[in-house]
KELUMZA-667089 format. One line per field, with one value per residue (C-alpha): residue in one letter; x, y, z. Coordinates in nm, 2 decimals. Example, Ala and Ser with C-alpha at 12.3 -4.5 7.8 and 13.67 -1.06 7.14 Angstrom:
residues 2
type = [A, S]
east = [1.23, 1.37]
north = [-0.45, -0.11]
up = [0.78, 0.71]
//
This chain:
residues 259
type = [X, X, X, X, X, X, X, X, X, X, X, X, X, X, X, X, X, X, X, X, X, X, X, X, X, X, X, X, X, X, X, X, X, X, X, X, X, X, X, X, X, X, X, X, X, X, X, X, X, X, X, X, X, X, X, X, X, X, X, X, X, X, X, X, X, X, X, X, X, X, X, X, X, X, X, X, X, X, X, X, X, X, X, X, X, X, X, X, X, X, X, X, X, X, X, X, X, X, X, X, X, X, X, X, X, X, X, X, X, X, X, X, X, X, X, X, X, X, X, X, X, X, X, X, X, X, X, X, X, X, X, X, X, X, X, X, X, X, X, X, X, X, X, X, X, X, X, X, X, X, X, X, X, X, X, X, X, X, X, X, X, X, X, X, X, X, X, X, X, X, X, X, X, X, X, X, X, X, X, X, X, X, X, X, X, X, X, X, X, X, X, X, X, X, X, X, X, X, X, X, X, X, X, X, X, X, X, X, X, X, X, X, X, X, X, X, X, X, X, X, X, X, X, X, X, X, X, X, X, X, X, X, X, X, X, X, X, X, X, X, X, X, X, X, X, X, X, X, X, X, X, X, X, X, X, X, X, X, X]
east = [2.15, 1.88, 2.04, 2.03, 1.68, 1.71, 2.03, 1.87, 1.53, 1.67, 1.81, 1.46, 1.38, 1.19, 1.52, 1.57, 1.23, 1.32, 1.63, 1.41, 1.18, 1.50, 1.55, 1.20, 1.29, 1.58, 1.34, 1.11, 1.41, 1.50, 1.14, 1.14, 1.48, 1.39, 1.02, 0.90, 0.57, 0.56, 0.69, 0.35, 0.22, 0.53, 0.48, 0.10, 0.15, 0.41, 0.19, -0.11, 0.09, 0.22, -0.13, -0.28, -0.01, -0.04, -0.42, -0.36, -0.12, -0.36, -0.65, -0.47, -0.35, -0.72, -0.84, -0.58, -0.70, -1.07, -1.02, -1.35, -1.35, -1.64, -1.44, -1.15, -1.37, -1.54, -1.21, -1.11, -1.45, -1.39, -1.05, -1.19, -1.46, -1.20, -0.97, -1.26, -1.23, -0.88, -0.99, -1.28, -1.02, -0.80, -1.10, -1.26, -1.48, -1.56, -1.91, -1.94, -1.56, -1.60, -1.80, -1.58, -1.29, -1.47, -1.59, -1.25, -1.07, -1.33, -1.29, -0.92, -0.93, -1.19, -1.03, -0.68, -0.76, -0.98, -0.70, -0.45, -0.69, -0.75, -0.37, -0.29, -0.08, -0.31, -0.51, -0.83, -0.61, -0.57, -0.19, -0.19, -0.54, -0.54, -0.18, -0.21, -0.55, -0.42, -0.13, -0.38, -0.61, -0.34, -0.17, -0.50, -0.61, -0.29, -0.32, -0.69, -0.60, -0.34, -0.58, -0.86, -0.61, -0.46, -0.81, -0.90, -0.58, -0.63, -0.99, -0.87, -0.59, -0.81, -1.13, -1.16, -1.12, -1.37, -1.62, -1.58, -1.65, -1.96, -2.08, -2.04, -2.27, -2.04, -2.17, -1.96, -1.81, -1.72, -1.55, -1.35, -1.24, -0.94, -0.81, -0.84, -0.50, -0.30, -0.46, -0.42, -0.06, 0.05, -0.12, 0.07, 0.41, 0.52, 0.40, 0.56, 0.88, 0.90, 0.85, 1.12, 1.38, 1.31, 1.62, 1.84, 1.81, 1.63, 1.55, 1.18, 1.04, 0.92, 1.26, 1.45, 1.21, 1.22, 1.60, 1.62, 1.39, 1.64, 1.49, 1.70, 1.75, 1.62, 1.30, 1.26, 1.30, 1.06, 0.79, 0.87, 0.82, 0.48, 0.38, 0.51, 0.32, 0.01, 0.02, 0.08, -0.22, -0.44, -0.33, -0.40, -0.75, -0.83, -0.70, -0.88, -1.21, -1.18, -1.11, -1.40, -1.63, -1.51, -1.44, -1.80, -1.87, -1.56, -1.71, -1.87, -1.80, -2.02, -2.32, -2.20, -2.31, -2.67, -2.67]
north = [1.17, 1.43, 1.61, 1.31, 1.35, 1.69, 1.59, 1.27, 1.40, 1.72, 1.52, 1.42, 1.61, 1.55, 1.43, 1.18, 1.04, 1.01, 0.81, 0.58, 0.52, 0.44, 0.14, 0.02, 0.07, -0.17, -0.43, -0.37, -0.40, -0.74, -0.86, -0.76, -0.91, -1.25, -1.23, -1.27, -1.11, -0.88, -0.56, -0.40, -0.50, -0.34, -0.01, -0.01, -0.09, 0.19, 0.44, 0.34, 0.35, 0.70, 0.84, 0.66, 0.78, 1.13, 1.13, 0.96, 1.23, 1.52, 1.32, 1.24, 1.60, 1.71, 1.42, 1.49, 1.85, 1.75, 1.57, 1.38, 1.01, 0.94, 1.04, 0.83, 0.52, 0.60, 0.62, 0.27, 0.13, 0.25, 0.10, -0.24, -0.23, -0.16, -0.44, -0.68, -0.63, -0.77, -1.07, -1.13, -1.15, -1.40, -1.60, -1.62, -1.93, -1.92, -1.79, -1.47, -1.42, -1.04, -1.04, -1.32, -1.09, -0.78, -0.97, -1.13, -0.80, -0.62, -0.88, -0.85, -0.47, -0.42, -0.67, -0.54, -0.17, -0.22, -0.40, -0.13, 0.15, -0.01, -0.06, 0.30, 0.21, 0.39, 0.71, 0.86, 1.08, 1.05, 1.05, 0.72, 0.56, 0.58, 0.46, 0.17, 0.08, 0.09, -0.14, -0.39, -0.38, -0.41, -0.70, -0.88, -0.83, -0.99, -1.28, -1.34, -1.34, -1.60, -1.81, -1.80, -1.88, -2.17, -2.29, -2.32, -2.50, -2.75, -2.82, -2.89, -3.12, -3.32, -3.33, -3.71, -3.74, -3.46, -3.61, -3.95, -3.79, -3.62, -3.94, -4.11, -3.86, -3.58, -3.23, -2.95, -2.82, -3.16, -3.25, -2.93, -2.94, -3.16, -2.86, -2.59, -2.63, -2.67, -2.37, -2.15, -2.26, -2.20, -1.86, -1.75, -1.86, -1.51, -1.34, -1.59, -1.59, -1.21, -1.23, -1.49, -1.30, -0.94, -0.78, -1.07, -1.08, -0.76, -0.42, -0.35, -0.03, 0.12, 0.08, 0.21, 0.51, 0.61, 0.59, 0.80, 1.05, 1.08, 0.86, 0.65, 0.29, 0.13, 0.33, 0.25, -0.13, -0.12, 0.03, -0.22, -0.51, -0.38, -0.34, -0.69, -0.86, -0.66, -0.75, -1.12, -1.13, -0.95, -1.16, -1.48, -1.36, -1.26, -1.58, -1.80, -1.62, -1.63, -2.00, -2.08, -1.87, -1.97, -2.35, -2.47, -2.26, -2.38, -2.72, -2.59, -2.92, -3.11, -3.04, -3.33, -3.57, -3.44, -3.48]
up = [1.66, 1.66, 1.37, 1.15, 1.03, 0.86, 0.68, 0.54, 0.44, 0.30, 0.01, -0.11, -0.42, -0.75, -0.90, -0.62, -0.70, -1.06, -0.96, -0.75, -1.04, -1.24, -1.01, -1.10, -1.47, -1.43, -1.29, -1.59, -1.83, -1.67, -1.71, -2.07, -2.14, -1.98, -2.09, -1.73, -1.80, -1.50, -1.65, -1.72, -1.38, -1.21, -1.39, -1.32, -0.96, -0.92, -1.09, -0.89, -0.56, -0.65, -0.71, -0.40, -0.17, -0.29, -0.23, 0.10, 0.21, 0.14, 0.29, 0.61, 0.65, 0.64, 0.86, 1.14, 1.17, 1.23, 1.57, 1.52, 1.63, 1.41, 1.10, 1.21, 1.24, 0.91, 0.74, 0.86, 0.76, 0.41, 0.40, 0.52, 0.25, -0.02, 0.12, 0.07, -0.30, -0.30, -0.10, -0.35, -0.63, -0.45, -0.33, -0.67, -0.68, -0.31, -0.25, -0.05, -0.07, -0.04, 0.28, 0.43, 0.38, 0.52, 0.83, 0.89, 0.87, 1.08, 1.36, 1.36, 1.35, 1.62, 1.86, 1.81, 1.83, 2.13, 2.32, 2.22, 2.32, 2.66, 2.71, 2.63, 2.33, 2.09, 2.14, 1.98, 1.77, 1.39, 1.42, 1.60, 1.54, 1.16, 1.09, 1.33, 1.20, 0.85, 0.93, 1.08, 0.79, 0.53, 0.69, 0.76, 0.40, 0.27, 0.51, 0.42, 0.05, 0.12, 0.32, 0.06, -0.22, -0.02, 0.06, -0.30, -0.37, -0.09, -0.20, -0.55, -0.44, -0.19, -0.39, -0.40, -0.02, 0.05, -0.19, -0.02, 0.32, 0.19, 0.04, 0.37, 0.54, 0.66, 0.61, 0.45, 0.78, 0.90, 0.57, 0.56, 0.92, 0.81, 0.61, 0.87, 1.04, 0.72, 0.56, 0.87, 0.92, 0.56, 0.56, 0.87, 0.75, 0.62, 0.94, 1.18, 0.98, 1.00, 1.38, 1.41, 1.20, 1.31, 1.45, 1.34, 0.96, 0.87, 1.02, 0.98, 0.83, 1.15, 1.32, 1.03, 0.98, 1.35, 1.36, 1.04, 1.21, 1.49, 1.76, 2.00, 1.87, 2.19, 2.17, 1.80, 1.85, 2.15, 1.93, 1.66, 1.90, 2.00, 1.63, 1.53, 1.81, 1.73, 1.36, 1.44, 1.67, 1.42, 1.13, 1.32, 1.41, 1.05, 0.90, 1.15, 1.10, 0.72, 0.71, 0.95, 0.74, 0.39, 0.43, 0.43, 0.11, -0.07, -0.15, -0.47, -0.64, -0.39, -0.62, -0.83, -0.56, -0.58, -0.95]
//
């Protein structure tokens, strides 16, 4: 088992990457043939991911050699601030969507990393602190984007009911409370479904990567379980915080009553 990793990863070469990009080209061809309208976005996303991962590889190599906790925290802070930009796009129309995303992701990241540091599952080393923090931030960002998008949709669908509640004297937070549970539940569906199906329907990336690297399967799945539970908890924290912060500000149409 320990000899598997060199044999597998020795096959990676520039030509291998060209072949992988060919797979993306087939997806682009299908989009063009059926006029799905996602071909340009696929190519742009792939090009952007290639550049970003290349830069990330060099940056992490430098960061891991510094052994400075302050730099590790600063790196995660920058990632959170950048993640807020994606949340602002998905939450367009909701006031303060950027800062709602930043605060929600920060809460999830701080609470989750603090618990893992105290439990001894993560150490103040770049090799563990940054990758785990990055996973938390990335998953929290996606979940908050789903929550903000769903919140806008729910407000649009229930506009008459919410307007009636406001006309009867309810404030914004009281009117929006009826949407909290449905928005949170719908935003957590991908995360909860992944937790339910892990090991039965799909083999997650961490497990597959560790096995390919030559680690024993039982050790790999144990680490995967820790990560899945960690991500589920952090996503729940981020979504709940985002909904509590954003819901009162989502009633932008309430100004009609005052007019």
